[in-house]
Structures are given as C-alpha cells and as structure tokens.
C-alpha positions as CSV (number, residue, x, y, z in Angstrom):
1,M,-7.9,-2.2,3.4
2,A,-9.9,-5.3,4.6
3,L,-12.2,-6.9,2.0
4,A,-15.7,-8.3,2.4
5,A,-18.4,-9.4,0.0
6,L,-22.1,-8.7,-0.3
7,I,-24.3,-11.0,-2.4
8,L,-27.7,-9.5,-3.3
9,A,-30.3,-12.2,-3.7
10,T,-33.4,-10.2,-3.4
11,T,-35.7,-9.2,-6.3
12,E,-37.3,-5.8,-6.7
13,D,-40.4,-7.2,-5.0
14,E,-39.2,-7.6,-1.4
15,G,-42.0,-10.1,-0.7
16,S,-40.9,-12.5,-3.4
17,A,-38.5,-15.5,-3.0
18,A,-34.8,-15.1,-3.4
19,A,-33.6,-14.7,-6.9
20,Q,-33.5,-18.1,-8.6
21,P,-30.4,-17.8,-10.8
22,L,-28.2,-18.2,-7.7
23,L,-29.7,-21.7,-7.3
24,L,-28.8,-22.9,-10.7
25,T,-26.3,-25.7,-10.4
26,L,-23.0,-25.8,-12.4
27,G,-20.1,-28.2,-11.8
28,G,-21.6,-29.8,-8.8
29,Q,-22.5,-26.6,-6.9
30,S,-25.0,-23.7,-7.0
31,L,-24.0,-20.4,-8.5
32,M,-24.3,-18.9,-5.1
33,E,-21.7,-21.3,-3.7
34,R,-19.5,-20.5,-6.6
35,L,-19.6,-16.8,-5.8
36,V,-18.9,-17.4,-2.2
37,W,-15.9,-19.6,-2.9
38,Q,-14.6,-17.1,-5.4
39,A,-14.9,-14.3,-2.8
40,C,-13.0,-16.4,-0.3
41,R,-10.2,-17.1,-2.9
42,I,-9.6,-13.5,-3.6
43,G,-9.4,-12.5,0.0
44,C,-12.8,-11.6,1.4
45,R,-12.7,-12.0,5.2
46,H,-16.5,-12.4,5.6
47,I,-19.5,-12.6,3.3
48,V,-23.1,-11.3,3.7
49,L,-26.0,-12.8,1.8
50,C,-28.9,-10.3,1.5
51,A,-32.1,-12.1,0.7
52,G,-35.8,-12.1,1.4
53,P,-37.7,-15.4,2.0
54,L,-35.2,-18.2,1.4
55,P,-36.1,-21.4,-0.6
56,A,-35.0,-24.7,1.0
57,A,-32.3,-25.1,-1.6
58,M,-30.7,-21.9,-0.6
59,M,-30.8,-22.7,3.1
60,S,-29.1,-26.1,2.2
61,A,-26.4,-24.2,0.3
62,L,-25.9,-21.9,3.3
63,D,-25.6,-24.9,5.6
64,R,-23.0,-26.6,3.3
65,L,-20.9,-23.4,3.2
66,R,-21.0,-22.9,7.0
67,A,-20.2,-26.6,7.5
68,R,-17.0,-26.0,5.5
69,G,-16.0,-23.1,7.7
70,V,-17.1,-20.2,5.5
71,D,-18.0,-17.0,7.5
72,I,-21.3,-16.1,5.8
73,K,-24.0,-14.0,7.4
74,L,-27.7,-13.8,6.4
75,A,-29.4,-10.4,6.2
76,R,-33.1,-9.9,5.4
77,S,-32.7,-6.3,4.2
78,P,-30.1,-4.0,2.8
79,Q,-30.2,-2.0,6.0
80,E,-29.4,-5.2,8.0
81,A,-26.7,-6.2,5.5
82,A,-25.0,-2.7,5.9
83,D,-24.7,-3.2,9.6
84,Y,-22.4,-6.2,9.1
85,F,-19.6,-4.1,7.5
86,H,-16.9,-2.2,9.2
87,P,-16.7,1.5,8.0
88,E,-13.2,1.0,6.8
89,E,-13.9,-2.2,4.7
90,K,-14.0,-2.4,1.0
91,V,-17.0,-4.4,-0.1
92,L,-17.2,-6.5,-3.3
93,V,-20.9,-6.4,-4.3
94,F,-22.5,-9.1,-6.5
95,A,-25.9,-8.1,-7.8
96,N,-26.0,-10.8,-10.5
97,A,-25.2,-14.5,-10.5
98,L,-22.2,-13.7,-12.6
99,V,-19.8,-16.5,-13.8
100,L,-16.3,-15.0,-14.1
101,P,-12.7,-16.2,-13.8
102,D,-10.9,-15.3,-10.6
103,T,-8.5,-13.1,-12.5
104,E,-11.3,-10.6,-13.4
105,L,-12.3,-10.2,-9.8
106,E,-8.7,-10.0,-8.6
107,Q,-8.1,-7.1,-11.0
108,L,-11.3,-5.4,-9.8
109,V,-10.5,-5.6,-6.1
110,A,-6.8,-4.5,-6.7
111,R,-8.0,-1.0,-7.7
112,D,-7.3,1.7,-5.2
113,R,-10.7,3.4,-5.9
114,A,-14.2,2.1,-6.3
115,A,-14.6,0.2,-9.6
116,A,-17.4,-1.5,-11.5
117,L,-17.3,-4.2,-14.2
118,T,-19.2,-3.1,-17.4
119,L,-20.0,-4.3,-20.9
120,P,-21.3,-2.6,-24.0
121,E,-24.8,-1.1,-23.6
122,P,-26.5,-3.1,-26.4
123,W,-25.5,-6.4,-24.9
124,G,-27.5,-8.3,-22.3
125,R,-30.3,-5.8,-22.0
126,D,-32.5,-8.5,-20.5
127,R,-30.1,-9.3,-17.6
128,F,-27.8,-6.3,-16.9
129,E,-28.6,-2.8,-15.5
130,R,-28.2,0.0,-17.9
131,I,-25.8,2.8,-16.9
132,D,-26.0,5.1,-19.8
133,A,-25.9,5.0,-23.7
134,V,-22.4,3.5,-23.5
135,D,-22.3,0.9,-20.8
136,N,-24.3,-1.7,-18.9
137,W,-23.4,-2.7,-15.4
138,A,-22.2,-6.3,-15.2
139,G,-23.5,-6.6,-11.7
140,V,-20.2,-6.5,-9.8
141,V,-18.7,-3.4,-8.1
142,T,-16.3,-2.6,-5.2
143,L,-17.5,0.1,-2.9
144,G,-16.6,1.5,0.5
145,A,-18.9,0.3,3.4
146,P,-20.1,3.8,4.1
147,M,-21.6,4.1,0.6
148,I,-23.5,0.9,1.2
149,R,-24.8,2.1,4.5
150,E,-25.8,5.5,3.2
151,T,-27.6,4.0,0.2
152,A,-29.5,1.5,2.4
153,S,-30.7,4.2,4.7
154,M,-32.2,6.3,1.9
155,L,-33.9,3.6,-0.1
156,G,-37.6,4.2,0.5
157,E,-39.4,2.6,-2.5
158,W,-36.4,2.2,-4.6
159,A,-34.6,-1.1,-5.4
160,F,-31.2,-1.4,-3.7
161,A,-28.9,-2.6,-6.5
162,P,-29.9,-0.1,-9.2
163,T,-29.8,2.7,-6.6
164,L,-26.4,1.7,-5.4
165,I,-24.8,1.6,-8.9
166,R,-26.4,5.0,-9.8
167,R,-25.0,6.7,-6.7
168,A,-21.6,5.1,-7.4
169,I,-21.7,6.4,-11.0
170,Q,-22.6,9.9,-9.8
171,Q,-19.6,9.8,-7.5
172,G,-17.2,8.8,-10.3
173,V,-16.8,5.0,-9.9
174,E,-14.1,3.6,-12.3
175,R,-15.5,1.5,-15.1
176,L,-13.6,-1.7,-16.0
177,P,-15.0,-3.2,-19.3
178,L,-15.0,-7.0,-19.4
179,P,-12.9,-8.5,-22.2
180,L,-15.8,-9.7,-24.4
181,T,-15.7,-10.0,-28.1
182,R,-19.2,-11.3,-28.8
183,E,-22.7,-10.6,-27.5
184,E,-23.2,-14.3,-26.8
185,E,-20.4,-14.1,-24.2
186,A,-22.4,-11.6,-22.2
187,D,-25.3,-14.1,-22.0
188,E,-22.9,-16.8,-21.0
189,L,-21.7,-14.7,-18.0
190,S,-25.1,-14.4,-16.3
191,P,-27.4,-17.3,-16.7
192,L,-31.0,-16.7,-15.8
193,I,-32.6,-20.1,-16.4
194,R,-31.3,-23.6,-16.6
195,D,-31.1,-23.6,-20.4
196,D,-28.6,-20.7,-20.2
197,L,-26.2,-22.9,-18.4
198,V,-25.3,-24.8,-21.6
199,G,-23.6,-21.7,-23.0
200,T,-22.1,-20.9,-19.6
201,A,-20.6,-24.3,-19.2
202,R,-19.3,-24.2,-22.8
203,G,-17.7,-20.8,-22.2
204,L,-16.0,-21.9,-19.0
205,A,-14.6,-25.1,-20.6
206,R,-13.4,-23.0,-23.6
207,A,-11.6,-20.5,-21.3
208,A,-10.3,-23.0,-18.7
209,D,-6.6,-22.5,-18.1
210,V,-5.2,-26.0,-17.6
211,V,-1.4,-26.6,-17.6
212,A,-0.8,-29.3,-20.2
213,E,2.1,-31.7,-19.6
214,G,3.5,-31.9,-23.1
215,V,2.3,-31.6,-26.7
216,V,0.0,-34.6,-26.6
217,E,-2.0,-33.2,-23.8
218,R,-2.0,-29.7,-25.3
219,R,-2.8,-30.6,-28.9
220,A,-4.9,-33.8,-28.5
221,I,-6.3,-34.4,-25.1
222,L,-7.3,-30.9,-24.0
223,P,-9.1,-30.0,-27.3
224,A,-11.0,-33.3,-27.2
225,L,-12.0,-33.0,-23.6
226,R,-13.2,-29.4,-23.5
227,P,-16.7,-30.2,-25.0
228,L,-17.0,-33.2,-22.7
229,A,-16.1,-31.0,-19.7
230,S,-18.9,-28.6,-20.6
231,W,-21.3,-31.5,-20.8
232,I,-20.2,-33.0,-17.5
233,A,-20.4,-29.6,-15.7
234,L,-24.2,-29.7,-16.2
235,K,-24.5,-33.2,-14.6
236,P,-24.4,-34.2,-10.9
237,V,-20.8,-35.3,-11.3
238,S,-18.1,-33.6,-9.1
239,A,-14.5,-33.0,-9.9
240,T,-13.7,-35.1,-6.8
241,A,-15.3,-38.1,-8.3
242,L,-13.4,-37.7,-11.5
243,A,-10.1,-37.3,-9.6
244,L,-10.8,-40.5,-7.7
245,G,-11.4,-42.2,-11.0
246,A,-7.9,-41.1,-12.1
247,V,-6.5,-42.5,-8.9
248,V,-8.2,-45.8,-9.4
249,L,-6.8,-46.0,-12.9
250,L,-3.3,-45.3,-11.7
251,L,-3.7,-48.0,-9.0
252,G,-5.0,-50.4,-11.6
253,A,-1.9,-49.6,-13.7
254,I,0.3,-50.3,-10.8
255,G,-1.5,-53.6,-10.1
256,L,-1.1,-54.7,-13.7
257,G,2.6,-53.8,-13.6
258,V,3.1,-55.9,-10.4
259,T,1.4,-58.9,-12.0
260,G,3.5,-58.6,-15.1
261,Y,1.1,-57.1,-17.6
262,A,3.5,-54.5,-18.7
263,S,1.9,-53.2,-21.9
264,I,-1.6,-53.1,-20.5
265,S,-0.2,-51.3,-17.4
266,L,1.4,-48.6,-19.5
267,I,-1.6,-48.1,-21.9
268,T,-3.8,-47.7,-18.8
269,L,-1.9,-44.6,-18.0
270,F,-3.3,-42.8,-21.1
271,P,-7.0,-42.8,-19.8
272,A,-5.6,-41.9,-16.3
273,Y,-3.9,-38.8,-17.8
274,S,-7.1,-37.9,-19.7
275,L,-9.2,-38.2,-16.6
276,A,-6.8,-36.0,-14.7
277,V,-7.0,-33.3,-17.3
278,L,-10.8,-33.7,-17.4
279,T,-10.9,-33.3,-13.6
280,L,-9.0,-30.0,-13.8
281,L,-11.3,-28.7,-16.6
282,V,-14.5,-29.6,-14.7
283,G,-13.0,-28.1,-11.5
284,Q,-12.7,-24.7,-13.1
285,S,-16.4,-24.9,-14.0
286,G,-17.6,-25.6,-10.5
287,M,-16.3,-27.0,-7.3
288,P,-12.6,-28.2,-7.7
289,A,-11.3,-31.3,-6.2
290,P,-9.8,-31.1,-2.7
291,K,-6.3,-29.6,-2.7
292,P,-4.5,-32.9,-2.0
293,L,-6.2,-34.5,-5.0
294,D,-5.5,-31.5,-7.2
295,Q,-1.9,-31.6,-6.2
296,F,-1.7,-35.3,-6.9
297,L,-3.1,-34.7,-10.4
298,A,-0.7,-31.8,-11.0
299,N,2.2,-34.2,-10.2
300,R,1.2,-36.7,-12.9
301,P,4.6,-36.5,-14.5
302,L,5.7,-38.9,-11.7
303,W,3.2,-41.6,-12.7
304,L,5.1,-43.0,-15.7
305,P,8.5,-43.3,-13.9
306,L,6.6,-45.0,-11.1
307,I,5.1,-47.6,-13.4
308,V,8.4,-48.2,-15.2
309,L,10.1,-48.7,-11.7
310,V,7.3,-51.2,-10.9
311,L,7.9,-53.1,-14.1
312,S,11.7,-53.1,-13.5
313,G,11.1,-54.5,-10.0
314,H,8.8,-57.2,-11.3
315,Q,11.2,-58.3,-13.9
316,F,14.0,-58.4,-11.4
317,W,12.1,-60.6,-8.9
318,A,10.3,-62.7,-11.5
319,D,13.3,-63.5,-13.7
320,G,16.8,-62.3,-12.8
321,R,18.5,-63.8,-15.8
322,G,21.1,-61.7,-17.7
323,N,19.0,-61.3,-20.8
324,I,16.6,-59.0,-19.1
325,L,19.2,-57.1,-17.1
326,P,19.5,-54.4,-19.8
327,T,15.7,-53.8,-19.5
328,I,16.0,-53.4,-15.7
329,L,19.0,-51.0,-16.0
330,L,17.3,-48.9,-18.7
331,G,14.1,-48.7,-16.6
332,L,16.1,-47.5,-13.6
333,W,17.9,-45.0,-15.8
334,F,14.6,-43.7,-17.3
335,T,13.2,-43.3,-13.7
336,V,16.2,-41.3,-12.5
337,Q,16.1,-39.0,-15.6
338,S,12.4,-38.4,-15.2
339,L,12.9,-37.4,-11.6
340,L,15.6,-35.0,-12.6
341,L,13.1,-33.4,-15.1
342,F,10.4,-33.3,-12.5
343,H,12.8,-31.4,-10.2
344,A,13.5,-28.9,-13.0
345,R,9.7,-28.6,-13.5
346,L,9.3,-27.6,-9.8
347,R,11.9,-24.9,-10.4
348,S,9.8,-23.5,-13.3
349,A,12.1,-24.7,-16.1
350,A,11.3,-23.5,-19.6
351,W,10.2,-26.4,-21.7
352,P,10.5,-26.7,-25.5
353,D,7.2,-26.8,-27.3
354,W,7.9,-30.2,-28.8
355,R,8.1,-32.0,-25.5
356,P,5.8,-35.0,-25.9
357,G,5.0,-35.5,-22.3
358,D,4.3,-38.7,-20.5
359,A,0.9,-39.1,-22.3
360,G,2.9,-39.4,-25.5
361,V,5.7,-41.6,-24.2
362,A,3.5,-44.1,-22.3
363,P,1.8,-45.5,-25.4
364,L,5.1,-45.9,-27.2
365,L,6.5,-47.8,-24.3
366,A,3.4,-50.0,-24.2
367,L,3.9,-50.8,-27.9
368,A,7.6,-51.7,-27.2
369,F,6.7,-54.0,-24.4
370,A,3.9,-55.6,-26.4
371,T,6.2,-56.3,-29.3
372,G,8.9,-57.8,-27.2
373,V,11.5,-55.0,-27.6
374,P,11.2,-53.0,-24.3
375,Q,14.9,-52.1,-24.5
376,I,14.3,-50.1,-27.7
377,G,11.3,-48.3,-26.2
378,L,13.2,-47.4,-23.0
379,A,16.2,-46.3,-24.9
380,C,14.1,-43.9,-27.0
381,A,12.4,-42.6,-23.9
382,I,15.8,-42.0,-22.2
383,A,17.0,-40.2,-25.3
384,V,14.0,-37.9,-25.2
385,T,14.6,-37.1,-21.5
386,L,18.3,-36.4,-22.1
387,I,17.5,-34.0,-25.0
388,L,15.0,-32.3,-22.8
389,Q,17.5,-32.0,-19.9
390,I,20.1,-30.4,-22.3
391,S,17.5,-28.1,-23.7
392,V,16.4,-27.0,-20.2
393,Q,20.0,-26.4,-19.1
394,N,20.7,-24.3,-22.3
395,R,17.6,-22.2,-21.8
396,A,18.6,-21.6,-18.2
397,L,22.1,-20.5,-19.3
398,W,20.8,-18.0,-21.8
399,R,18.2,-16.4,-19.5
C-alpha cells in the first residue's frame, strides 16, 4: 500500500496562525522540516501540510523543501487536504511537532492495520490529546485515506485532530506505546516553546546511535561530545559545517605530513576524528550532512593509513638513506594491514571490544615520531592490526 503523510499545523481556532511549535529550530532546521524529511526517509511518496494563515517563516521552510525536490502540497482546510490522498493510500498523520527516531515511525507504518503511538495518560497532559484513563495520544497515527476524508466531511464545529483520533479509537485502532521510562521524556518529545528544546536536544544527543570506531571513540570521545552536541543543536550551526571542519583538519594533517611535521600531522587526526563524531551526533538532531560527506566521515578508518603513507613518501623523497628504510617499510606494511581491516569492516566483520581504533593509535604514533622512535610505534601499530586480523578471521570461522 502506498504511503503518504499529513502534517496538521492548524490550531483549534481556524482563524489563527499556524501552530508555532513546527517553527522551532533544532539542528539547523525547523521541526516542520524535520518531520517532512523523516516522512521522506520512511517512504512517504508525497506530503500534505494542512495549515491556516502561514507565517513568513513557514513559507520559507516550504520553499526550501520544494527547492530540494520534496513533493509537498499546501491545504488550507482538512477537506482540501483529504482531496490530495488516493483512496488506497495509507496516511501517516502528524498532529504534534513530535521529535522521534526513525525507527519508531518505521515500526508504526509497518503495521498492517491502523495504529497510533501512545504514552501513559498522566504524562504530558499539557501537550497530548487524552484518549481514555489509560493512554494519551502522542500525536502520530496511520490511517486509511477514506477515514480522513469521512472525518473531514463531518467536522462541523469540531477540531479535526481530536475528532480523527476519537473515530480511529472507536474503530479499533491499534495502540503502540512509546518506549518511555520517565515523564520528562514525554515533554522532550513534543516541545511547545523554545525553552523546551533544551530537553529535546539533550534527549536526542543521549539517544543518538553513532557507530564508534574503536574503544577510544566509544568510551572517551562519544560520552564527552554528547553534551556538546545537544548544545550545538540549539545554535545556527549545521552538520555540514562541522563535516567541512573535519575535512579541513584532515587536509591540514596531510599538509603537515607532506612538509615533514610527522608528529603534529598525526596528533591533528584526533580532533578530526572528534569533529567527525560530533557531526554524526548533530546530524541526528537535525539536518544531517549531505550523503557524500556523511560517507566520507564513516570511512574515517582510512584517514590514519593515508597519513602514514604520506609520511612514508615524505621520508623516501626527503632522505632515502638506509637508516630510515625500516620506517618506510613499516609504514607501508601498516597501510596495507589497515586496508585489509577496512575491507573486513565493509563485509561486516565482528570486531573485538578492545579494538583501540585509529583515534587511539594516532596519538601513540605521534608520540613515537616526536620521541624519535617511529619504528617502535609503527611496529606496535602493526602488531595491533595483525592481532585484529587474526581475531576477525577466528570469529568468522566460528560463526
């Protein structure tokens, strides 16, 4: 069944301006844009925004979305919105500016029957519609297009969203409770004013699922950057800008390596890795970086072997004497071993938990180059890659 989306931005008073929570900005985009992009990601073929008089900020958001190729229609009333849907379409209805991970919406639209997201009745009474003594409606439901058309035609003086969910409940809509453990989480899901965004950003940063490349990123970098990501999400800073910062740091590290500043080049990688992780965190709070940049950051295990290869090339061209030949050979060996591990990563290899990752290896190599014993640092790094390769092969054999 084809999937569409309906965003309800009108208040109970049809003469008032569109609901302001949709215009709150988080992670470099409005909450309305966030809902639209989420709907696109989970497979909605077209989107309808049902709103009364539009503020200039909402018109600007609509123009940005259309400029990026999003098929979004504007309806001035529920009756007009219902006309945009094909009778055989399933419609994902947003009645609140709800901030949810994609996985929750994917599970909702995967249901064969109409389904609504709910939360316990005592929670969020100031922002969620009450269903009964057990549940509140979280503001998201999947319904057939005929139900929307029938409800719109019988409205009269009633508000559309409450009438829609009550009719759905009467017809046995499935209830899917959100996985919340605290009442504060309910408030974080649906910000009403700008001050509410602080908790929303904190909750998103806390729950962001970023794949860590090694124990240093997982245990040190990620926990340290989550609070910073929640703070940045409230500022006019985009994930794209952060990603470009990581690229600039990598280019700077390459330039330092070419000019012979080996230890500084290697230590520059650590903030580059940190900025890459921060970009991925902020991207899950708002607008992510473009796919090429996101993919570049995801391939950061290639950065360290690239720098080591640059350093080996510099030493070869700057001084080809025999006393540095071991360093060059060890550098090339480390590069090859790293590429083999990257290939295993692409094939979803099972890594041991103790894997330090390049964010852990790069500072050790920087220390070795700074103290004049690069051979020892490279030998240790090669030993780690060899042990990892053996561990990956053993795990593959025992699967």
